[in-house]
C-alpha positions in Angstrom: 0.0 0.0 0.0 2.8 2.4 0.8 4.4 1.9 -2.6 1.0 2.5 -4.3 0.5 5.7 -2.4 4.1 6.9 -3.1 3.4 6.4 -6.8 0.5 8.7 -6.3 2.7 11.3 -4.7 5.1 11.0 -7.6 2.3 11.3 -10.1 1.1 14.5 -8.3 4.6 16.0 -8.3 5.1 15.3 -12.0 1.7 16.6 -13.0 1.7 19.7 -10.8 5.2 20.6 -11.9 4.9 19.6 -15.6 6.3 21.8 -18.2 3.0 22.5 -19.9 4.7 23.9 -23.1 6.5 20.6 -23.5 3.4 18.6 -22.6 1.4 20.5 -25.2 3.6 19.2 -27.9 2.7 15.6 -27.2 -0.6 15.8 -25.4 -2.2 19.2 -25.9 -5.5 18.1 -24.2 -3.7 17.2 -20.9 -1.7 20.4 -21.0 -4.9 22.4 -21.3 -6.6 20.5 -18.5 -3.6 20.9 -16.1 -3.4 24.6 -16.9 -7.1 25.2 -16.2 -7.3 23.0 -13.1 -8.4 25.1 -10.2 -6.4 25.3 -7.0 -9.1 23.4 -5.0 -8.8 20.5 -7.4 -5.0 20.4 -7.0 -5.5 20.6 -3.3 -7.9 17.6 -3.3 -5.3 15.7 -5.4 -2.6 16.5 -2.9 -4.8 15.6 0.1 -5.8 12.3 -1.6 -2.2 11.2 -2.1 -0.9 12.7 1.1 -3.5 11.2 3.3 -3.2 7.8 1.6 0.6 7.8 2.0 0.4 8.8 5.7 -2.3 6.2 6.2 -0.1 3.5 4.7 2.8 4.6 7.0 0.5 4.5 10.0 -0.7 1.1 9.0 2.8 -0.2 9.0 3.2 1.3 12.5 0.0 -0.5 13.5 -1.8 2.8 14.3 -5.6 3.0 14.1 -5.3 6.6 12.8 -4.6 5.0 9.4 -8.4 4.3 8.9 -9.6 7.9 9.1 -6.7 9.0 6.9 -7.7 6.4 4.3 -11.3 7.7 4.5 -10.0 11.3 4.0 -8.1 10.0 0.9 -11.3 8.5 -0.5 -13.2 11.8 0.0 -10.4 13.7 -1.7 -10.3 11.2 -4.6 -14.0 11.7 -5.2 -13.6 15.5 -5.2 -10.6 15.4 -7.5 -12.1 13.0 -10.0 -15.5 14.7 -9.6 -13.9 17.8 -11.0 -12.3 15.9 -13.8 -15.5 14.2 -14.9 -18.0 17.0 -14.2 -16.2 20.1 -15.0 -14.2 19.0 -18.1 -14.9 17.2 -21.3 -12.5 14.4 -20.5 -14.9 11.6 -21.3 -16.0 13.2 -24.6 -12.3 13.7 -25.6 -10.7 10.5 -24.3 -13.7 8.2 -24.3 -15.1 6.0 -21.6 -11.8 4.2 -21.1 -10.6 7.4 -19.4 -12.6 6.3 -16.4 -10.9 3.0 -15.9 -7.8 4.2 -14.0 -9.7 6.6 -11.8 -12.1 3.8 -10.9 -9.2 1.6 -10.0 -7.8 4.3 -7.8 -11.1 4.6 -6.0 -11.4 0.9 -5.6 -7.9 0.6 -4.1 -8.6 3.6 -1.8 -11.8 1.9 -0.6 -9.9 -1.4 -0.1 -7.3 0.4 2.0 -9.9 1.9 4.3 -11.8 -1.3 4.7 -8.6 -3.2 5.4 -7.6 -0.7 8.1 -11.1 -0.9 9.6 -10.9 -4.7 9.7 -7.5 -4.6 11.4 -8.9 -2.2 14.0 -11.9 -4.6 14.6 -9.4 -7.4 15.1 -7.4 -5.4 17.6 -4.3 -5.3 15.3 -4.3 -1.5 15.1 -4.4 0.6 18.2 
């Protein structure tokens, strides 16, 4: 789980700091989307990957605080992708397959939260 969440942090850093001029040469649509993404959507993205990563670290430390962090990550993922699917033309441009990876991210986030909750119920996390 930690590796998965660290990949999310890396993706955030790469996307947030992307050279949009260079990106526009190969993927003009993504460059335009990143350029127009509001601060609150970037913040949701940062919270999603940050809370997930901290949750994974706390899970390794056997801390029950992992569960609420995973829940926060889920909520931030919903906000982040809610923006992507409601406020952009992503599906029209990239097609329905554009929803596959976001759905996978949400499923994994839900799994992490449920897993942490189950470990709390078993007394493994304190």
